[in-house]
C-alpha positions in Angstrom: 189.5 71.7 73.8 186.2 70.1 72.4 183.9 71.5 74.9 185.0 74.9 74.1 184.8 74.3 70.5 181.1 73.1 71.2 180.5 76.1 73.4 181.7 78.6 70.8 179.4 76.6 67.9 176.2 76.8 70.1 176.7 80.3 71.1 177.2 81.1 67.6 174.0 79.3 66.7 172.1 81.0 69.3 173.0 84.5 68.5 172.3 83.8 64.7 168.6 82.6 65.6 168.8 85.7 68.1 169.4 87.9 65.3 166.7 86.8 63.5 164.3 88.2 66.2 164.8 91.6 64.6 162.0 90.7 61.9 159.4 89.8 64.5 160.3 92.8 66.6 160.0 95.2 63.6 156.5 93.3 62.9 155.4 93.8 66.7 156.1 97.6 66.3 154.5 98.2 63.0 151.4 96.3 64.4 151.5 98.0 67.9 152.1 94.5 69.5 154.2 96.0 72.4 153.5 93.2 74.6 155.2 91.0 72.4 158.6 93.2 72.4 160.3 92.0 75.3 159.9 88.1 74.8 161.9 88.4 71.5 164.1 91.2 73.0 165.3 89.7 76.1 166.8 86.2 74.7 168.2 87.9 71.7 170.4 90.5 74.0 171.3 87.1 76.3 172.2 85.4 73.0 174.4 88.3 72.3 176.0 88.3 75.6 176.9 84.7 75.4 178.5 84.7 72.2 180.7 87.8 73.6 181.3 85.8 76.7 182.3 82.6 74.9 184.2 83.4 71.8 186.2 86.9 72.5 188.2 84.7 75.2 189.0 81.9 72.9 189.2 83.5 69.5 192.4 82.6 68.8 192.2 78.7 69.7 192.1 76.3 66.9 189.1 74.8 66.0 189.1 70.8 65.5 186.8 68.1 65.6 186.6 64.4 64.8 183.3 62.5 63.2 182.4 61.5 66.7 182.3 65.2 67.7 180.6 66.4 64.8 177.3 64.3 65.1 177.4 65.4 68.7 177.4 69.2 67.6 175.1 69.1 65.1 172.5 67.2 67.2 173.2 69.5 69.9 172.5 73.0 67.8 169.4 71.6 66.3 168.2 71.0 70.1 169.6 74.3 71.2 167.8 76.1 68.2 164.4 74.4 69.1 164.9 75.7 72.7 165.6 79.3 71.7 162.9 79.3 69.4 160.5 78.2 72.0 161.3 81.1 74.4 159.4 83.7 72.6 156.6 81.1 71.8 156.2 80.4 75.6 156.5 84.1 77.0 153.8 85.4 74.6 151.4 83.6 76.7 149.9 82.4 73.5 150.6 78.4 74.5 149.5 76.6 77.2 152.6 75.2 78.4 156.1 75.2 77.9 155.8 71.5 76.0 153.2 73.1 73.2 155.6 76.0 72.8 158.9 73.6 72.3 156.9 71.0 69.9 155.8 74.3 67.9 159.3 75.4 67.6 160.8 71.9 67.2 158.1 71.4 64.4 159.1 75.0 63.0 162.7 74.1 62.6 162.4 70.7 61.2 159.8 72.1 58.4 157.8 69.7 59.9 154.4 72.3 60.2 152.4 70.1 62.6 150.9 72.4 65.1 149.2 72.4 68.4 147.0 75.5 67.6 143.2 75.3 66.5 143.0 79.2 66.3 146.1 80.8 64.4 144.3 83.9 63.2 143.8 85.3 66.6 147.6 84.9 67.2 150.0 88.4 67.3 151.4 88.9 63.9 154.5 88.9 65.1 154.4 85.3 66.8 153.2 84.0 63.4 155.9 85.8 61.4 158.3 84.2 64.0 156.5 80.5 63.5 157.1 81.1 59.7 160.9 82.1 60.1 161.6 79.0 61.8 160.6 76.9 58.7 163.1 79.4 56.6 166.1 78.9 58.7 165.4 74.9 59.5 164.7 74.5 55.7 168.4 75.1 54.3 169.8 74.3 57.3 170.8 76.1 60.7 174.4 74.6 60.6 174.7 75.3 56.9 174.0 79.2 57.5 176.7 79.1 60.2 179.1 77.6 58.1 178.2 80.2 55.4 178.3 83.3 57.3 181.6 82.4 59.7 184.7 81.3 57.7 186.2 80.3 61.1 184.3 77.2 60.8 185.8 76.3 57.4 187.9 73.4 59.2 185.3 70.8 59.9 182.7 72.8 58.1 182.3 70.0 55.5 181.8 67.4 58.4 179.3 69.6 59.8 177.2 70.1 56.6 177.4 66.1 56.0 175.7 65.4 59.1 172.7 67.7 58.6 172.4 67.7 54.7 169.6 65.5 53.7 170.3 62.4 51.2 172.6 59.6 51.1 175.4 61.6 48.9 177.2 64.3 50.4 179.0 66.8 48.1 180.2 70.3 47.4 179.1 72.2 44.3 182.1 74.6 44.7 186.0 74.0 46.0 185.2 75.7 49.2 182.5 74.6 51.8 181.9 77.9 52.9 181.7 79.2 49.2 179.1 76.1 48.7 177.1 77.1 51.6 177.2 81.1 50.6 175.8 80.1 47.3 173.3 78.0 48.2 171.8 80.5 50.9 172.0 83.1 48.4 169.6 81.3 45.9 167.3 80.2 48.5 167.0 84.3 49.7 166.4 85.2 45.9 163.9 82.8 45.8 162.2 83.9 49.1 162.2 87.3 47.8 160.8 86.3 44.4 157.8 84.6 46.1 156.9 87.0 48.5 156.9 89.8 45.8 154.7 87.6 43.6 152.3 86.7 46.5 152.2 90.3 47.0 151.3 91.1 43.6 148.7 88.4 43.9 147.0 90.2 46.9 148.5 89.0 50.1 149.4 91.7 52.3 153.5 92.3 52.8 153.4 90.4 56.2 151.2 87.4 54.9 153.4 87.3 51.6 156.8 87.1 53.5 155.7 84.9 55.9 154.4 82.1 53.4 157.1 82.7 51.3 159.2 81.4 54.4 157.1 78.7 55.0 157.1 77.5 51.4 160.8 77.6 50.6 161.4 75.9 53.8 158.9 73.6 52.9 157.5 73.9 56.5 153.5 74.7 56.1 153.1 77.1 58.6 150.5 79.5 57.6 149.0 82.9 59.1 145.6 81.7 58.5 143.4 79.0 60.2 142.3 77.3 56.8 145.6 77.7 55.4 146.3 78.5 51.8 142.3 77.6 51.3 141.4 80.9 53.4 142.8 82.9 50.0 140.6 81.0 47.7 142.9 82.6 45.1 143.9 80.6 42.0 147.1 83.1 41.4 148.2 82.2 45.2 147.7 78.6 44.6 149.7 78.8 41.3 152.7 80.5 42.8 152.8 78.2 46.1 152.5 75.1 43.9 155.3 76.6 41.5 157.5 77.4 44.6 157.0 74.0 46.5 158.2 72.1 43.1 161.2 74.2 43.2 161.9 73.9 47.1 161.7 70.2 46.5 164.5 70.1 43.8 168.4 69.9 45.1 169.4 73.0 45.4 172.8 72.3 44.0 171.0 71.8 40.3 169.9 75.3 40.5 173.6 76.6 41.2 174.6 74.4 38.1 171.7 76.2 36.2 173.0 79.6 37.1 176.4 78.7 36.1 175.4 77.0 33.2 176.6 73.5 34.1 173.3 72.3 32.0 175.0 68.8 31.5 174.4 67.9 35.2 171.0 68.9 35.2 170.1 67.0 32.0 171.7 63.7 33.6 170.3 64.0 37.1 168.4 60.6 37.6 166.6 62.0 40.8 165.2 65.4 39.0 163.8 63.1 36.4 162.0 60.5 38.6 161.1 63.6 40.8 159.3 65.3 37.8 157.9 62.0 36.8 156.1 61.5 40.1 154.7 64.9 39.9 153.3 64.4 36.7 151.9 61.0 37.2 150.3 61.7 40.8 148.9 64.8 39.4 146.8 63.1 36.7 145.7 60.3 38.9 144.4 62.6 41.6 143.0 65.3 38.8 141.0 62.4 37.1 139.6 61.3 40.6 138.7 64.4 41.8 137.2 65.9 38.6 133.6 64.7 39.5 133.8 67.1 42.7 134.9 70.1 40.7 133.5 69.7 37.2 136.5 71.2 35.3 139.7 70.2 34.1 141.3 73.7 35.3 140.1 73.5 38.6 141.2 69.9 39.2 144.7 70.6 38.4 144.6 73.2 40.4 144.0 71.2 43.6 145.5 68.2 42.2 148.9 69.7 41.7 148.7 71.9 44.7 148.4 68.7 46.8 150.5 66.7 44.9 153.6 69.3 45.8 152.5 70.1 49.2 153.0 66.2 50.1 155.8 65.2 48.0 157.8 68.4 49.1 156.5 67.9 52.8 155.4 71.5 53.0 152.0 70.7 54.5 150.0 73.4 53.3 146.2 73.1 52.6 144.0 74.3 50.1 141.1 71.4 50.2 140.8 68.8 52.8 141.8 65.6 51.0 140.2 63.3 53.5 136.7 64.4 51.6 138.4 63.1 48.2 137.3 59.8 46.6 139.3 56.8 48.0 141.9 56.9 44.5 142.6 60.5 45.4 143.5 59.7 49.0 145.7 56.7 48.1 147.8 58.6 46.2 148.1 61.2 48.8 149.1 58.1 51.3 151.6 57.2 48.9 153.2 60.5 48.5 153.9 60.4 52.3 156.5 57.9 52.0 158.3 59.7 49.0 159.6 62.9 50.0 161.5 65.8 47.6 164.8 65.3 46.3 168.2 65.2 48.2 169.7 68.4 49.1 166.4 70.2 48.8 164.5 71.8 51.9 162.0 68.9 51.7 161.8 65.9 54.3 160.8 62.4 53.6 162.7 59.5 52.5 163.7 61.3 49.4 163.0 60.5 45.9 166.9 59.4 45.3 166.8 56.7 47.8 163.5 54.9 45.9 165.2 55.2 43.1 168.7 53.4 44.3 166.8 50.6 45.9 164.7 50.3 42.6 167.5 50.1 40.6 169.2 47.7 43.1 166.0 45.4 43.0 166.4 45.3 39.1 170.2 44.3 39.7 169.5 41.5 42.0 166.6 40.1 39.5 168.7 40.1 36.8 171.4 38.3 38.9 169.0 35.3 39.2 168.7 35.1 35.5 172.7 35.6 35.2 174.5 34.3 38.3 178.1 35.1 37.1 176.9 38.7 36.0 178.1 42.0 37.2 175.6 44.6 37.7 176.3 48.1 39.0 173.6 50.6 40.1 174.1 53.7 38.1 173.1 57.4 39.2 173.5 60.2 36.6 174.7 58.1 34.0 177.7 57.3 36.3 178.5 54.1 38.9 177.2 54.4 42.1 179.4 53.7 45.0 178.8 50.5 47.0 178.9 52.2 50.1 176.0 54.3 49.1 173.9 51.4 48.4 174.5 49.8 51.4 173.8 53.2 53.4 170.5 53.2 51.7 169.4 49.8 52.7 170.5 50.4 56.4 168.7 53.7 56.4 165.5 52.3 55.1 165.3 49.8 58.2 166.1 52.1 60.6 164.0 54.8 59.0 160.7 52.5 59.1 161.9 51.1 62.6 161.4 54.8 64.2 158.5 54.9 62.1 156.8 51.7 64.2 158.2 52.7 67.2 156.6 56.1 66.9 153.3 54.3 65.8 153.5 52.2 68.9 153.7 55.3 71.4 150.6 56.8 69.8 148.8 53.9 70.2 149.7 53.8 73.3 148.0 57.1 74.1 144.8 55.8 72.5 145.2 57.3 69.3 143.6 55.0 66.8 146.2 52.6 64.8 145.6 54.3 61.3 145.9 58.0 62.5 148.8 56.8 64.8 150.8 55.5 61.8 150.4 57.8 59.3 151.1 60.6 62.1 154.4 58.4 62.7 155.1 58.9 59.1 154.4 62.8 59.3 156.6 63.3 62.2 159.4 61.0 60.8 159.3 62.6 57.6 159.0 66.4 58.4 155.3 66.2 56.5 153.0 67.7 59.0 149.3 66.5 58.2 148.3 63.0 58.5 145.2 61.0 58.1 142.1 60.6 60.3 142.1 62.1 63.6 145.3 64.3 62.8 144.2 64.9 59.6 144.8 68.4 57.6 141.9 70.2 59.1 143.2 68.8 62.5 146.2 69.8 65.1 148.2 68.2 67.6 147.3 70.1 70.5 145.1 67.5 72.6 147.7 64.8 72.4 149.3 63.7 75.9 152.3 65.4 77.0 154.7 62.7 76.6 153.3 61.9 73.2 154.4 65.6 72.2 157.8 65.1 73.5 158.3 61.9 71.5 157.0 63.1 68.3 159.5 66.4 69.1 162.2 63.9 69.2 160.7 61.8 66.1 160.6 65.4 64.1 164.3 66.3 65.0 165.4 62.7 64.3 163.8 62.7 60.7 165.2 66.2 60.0 168.8 64.8 60.5 167.9 61.8 58.8 168.0 59.1 61.9 171.6 58.7 62.4 172.7 62.1 63.8 170.2 61.7 66.7 170.1 57.9 67.3 173.8 57.2 67.1 173.8 58.5 70.7 171.9 55.1 71.9 174.6 53.1 70.6 177.2 51.9 73.2 180.2 51.9 70.5 179.7 55.7 70.3 180.6 56.6 73.7 183.7 53.9 73.7 186.9 55.6 73.0 
């Protein structure tokens, strides 16, 4: 029964990804890219055939799963999605090997935005559109999309979303998980449409505007231009993308509360307050540091705010090369690599709420030294935080940085210098995209050895699923009954 249920979910997911191929197919037809049609049409049709072959005979079977099976299904779905996304990339003949195509697809779905390409503008526009769509699908979550669209997954749907959603606390904003998923996706779609329209008005053509809206809301960072957003040299475009990166880094549940007028949930949200504080402080710090370069407050704030939000939200767009900035500005950018956006957002990274919990726990431990018999509780949103959440955060901290250390070591084995390898590891596990050194914002990952690209693909998937969902299979206890 579990095997059948796994097949049902994976074929449903494949068909959903396949259905989104219709967008690059339309772009290919509109731009006269007839050679790009078959790489999209064939896998799309195959996914529909597999959907029918598996789900029609089993449609009356009851859907059940336990927590162990949930982790396997979610991990498998993300691997299958990355594989499906790599097929049109590989058969477009725009990539040198299948490894490169899979790396690019994985980077897309995990919203990392690290690319192996050095020349992006020469790609067919349909391929560039598909690269950006992978961000959009992966940003809110492909399993969340499956649960939103198909009520048959209502049983166990919450467990699936818990295994995919970012952050230490998982919850529902509505009574039914399918309703929650639909509400979040509707907000997500609304923001995407709004940004695409704004970018079109600001001067982008329609395809570029839609592509960058997909990348921004998914906090991925793939662009259709070689120099990313810097190619447009437009204040209006920079402001629009900065604004939507800021919004994408916020827990989407708060937007639901905003639209349903539950303002108390927003005003008491501790993570949002810290997130805004980090944005303000980092923007001022970097703005002051780069003022001598740009010579005006407006220009300094334009570039500093964009860079803060692109790194904090882990989007990875670029409108300037931060490696040419003063050391103080680079230091602030380096620190942002470790933070990430809010839990429940489309951002990657360690997450603001985890640093908030660790900071509050540190304060409690200090107070315990002064008052050994005192009872101190970590409080979030003016409510006591569960001890299990605090324990989860401390455990996650260890495994998060352990994976970064292992990934750094693998990079060093490949003869990448230590600092480049270390920052690339933070970028892969945190789904940030750019790094420092030889893998900085103007570089790419195309020259890395094959085994490093495969490991980085694993690190990106592990980071997107918050480590446990991928690493749990390496523990013998998982396979014991």
